[in-house]
C-alpha positions in Angstrom: 58.5 63.0 128.8 56.3 61.3 126.2 53.0 62.0 127.9 53.5 65.7 127.2 53.9 65.1 123.4 50.3 64.5 122.8 48.3 66.9 120.6 46.0 67.9 123.4 48.9 68.9 125.7 50.7 70.8 123.0 47.5 72.7 122.1 47.0 73.7 125.7 50.6 74.8 126.1 50.4 76.8 122.8 47.2 78.5 124.1 48.9 79.4 127.4 51.9 80.8 125.5 49.8 82.8 123.1 47.8 84.3 126.0 51.1 85.4 127.7 52.2 87.0 124.4 48.9 88.8 124.1 49.1 90.2 127.6 52.6 91.6 126.8 51.1 93.7 124.0 48.3 95.2 126.1 47.4 98.9 126.0 45.6 100.8 128.6 43.6 103.9 127.6 42.0 106.4 130.0 39.4 108.6 128.4 37.4 111.6 129.7 33.9 110.3 128.9 31.9 113.3 130.1 34.2 116.1 128.9 34.7 117.2 132.5 37.6 119.7 133.1 37.9 118.5 136.6 38.9 115.1 135.2 42.3 116.4 134.2 42.9 118.1 137.6 41.8 114.8 139.3 44.4 112.8 137.3 47.0 115.5 138.0 46.4 115.4 141.7 46.5 111.6 142.2 49.5 110.0 143.7 50.7 106.4 143.5 49.7 105.9 147.2 46.0 106.6 146.2 46.0 103.6 143.9 48.0 101.5 146.3 45.5 102.2 149.1 42.7 101.3 146.8 44.4 98.1 145.8 45.0 97.1 149.4 41.3 97.7 150.1 40.3 95.8 146.9 37.5 98.3 146.3 37.9 101.2 143.9 34.5 102.7 145.1 36.0 103.6 148.5 38.2 106.4 147.2 36.0 108.9 145.3 39.1 110.4 143.6 40.2 107.1 142.1 36.7 105.7 141.2 36.1 107.9 138.0 39.7 107.1 136.8 39.3 103.4 137.2 35.9 103.4 135.5 37.3 105.4 132.5 40.2 103.0 131.9 39.8 100.4 129.0 42.4 97.8 128.1 43.0 95.9 124.9 45.6 93.4 123.8 46.7 91.6 120.7 44.5 88.8 119.5 45.7 85.2 119.9 46.9 83.5 116.7 44.0 81.0 116.2 41.1 83.5 116.6 38.9 85.1 114.0 40.3 88.5 115.1 43.8 87.4 114.2 42.7 86.1 110.8 41.0 89.4 110.1 44.1 91.4 111.1 46.3 89.1 108.9 43.9 89.5 106.0 44.0 93.3 106.4 47.8 93.3 106.4 47.9 91.0 103.4 45.6 93.3 101.4 47.7 96.3 102.4 50.8 94.5 101.1 49.1 93.5 97.9 48.1 97.1 97.4 51.7 98.3 98.1 53.7 95.5 96.3 51.2 94.2 93.8 49.7 90.7 93.3 51.6 87.6 94.2 53.6 86.0 91.4 54.7 82.9 93.4 52.7 81.1 96.0 54.6 78.7 98.3 53.1 76.3 100.8 54.6 73.9 103.2 53.0 70.5 103.4 54.2 67.1 104.7 55.6 64.6 102.2 52.5 63.4 100.3 54.2 60.4 98.7 54.5 58.5 101.9 51.3 59.7 103.5 48.7 57.0 104.2 45.8 59.5 104.0 46.9 60.8 100.6 47.1 57.3 99.2 43.7 56.5 100.7 42.1 59.6 99.2 43.8 59.3 95.9 42.4 55.9 95.1 39.5 55.0 97.3 38.4 52.0 95.3 41.6 50.0 95.8 42.9 48.6 99.1 46.0 50.4 100.3 48.9 48.3 101.4 52.4 48.9 102.7 
């Protein structure tokens, strides 16, 4: 369908796809924030039904055994491709590769065909009128 081939729709679909990929890379971490020895015993004594009951009630504060666990859980996921975090991560990886393999000797880039591009012709000679 041609109405879905517009740049705006493709950008939105790419954003949705990137978000799905970032959620697949999610990591959950549970940390004992107060160095409490009972924390370990609390985790050990919990059963799946405790979390299921809390989920059904949609209120983690109702179950005092589940509440400290839920509050101590943090989640993180991979950054989406067009964000500053992804650029920083790629830069860090590139510097690590430069350190391991050495500096680049060949640099390749992929660009559209500049000879037939109207914009390139316009920018190359702004004083003349560009014709077909």
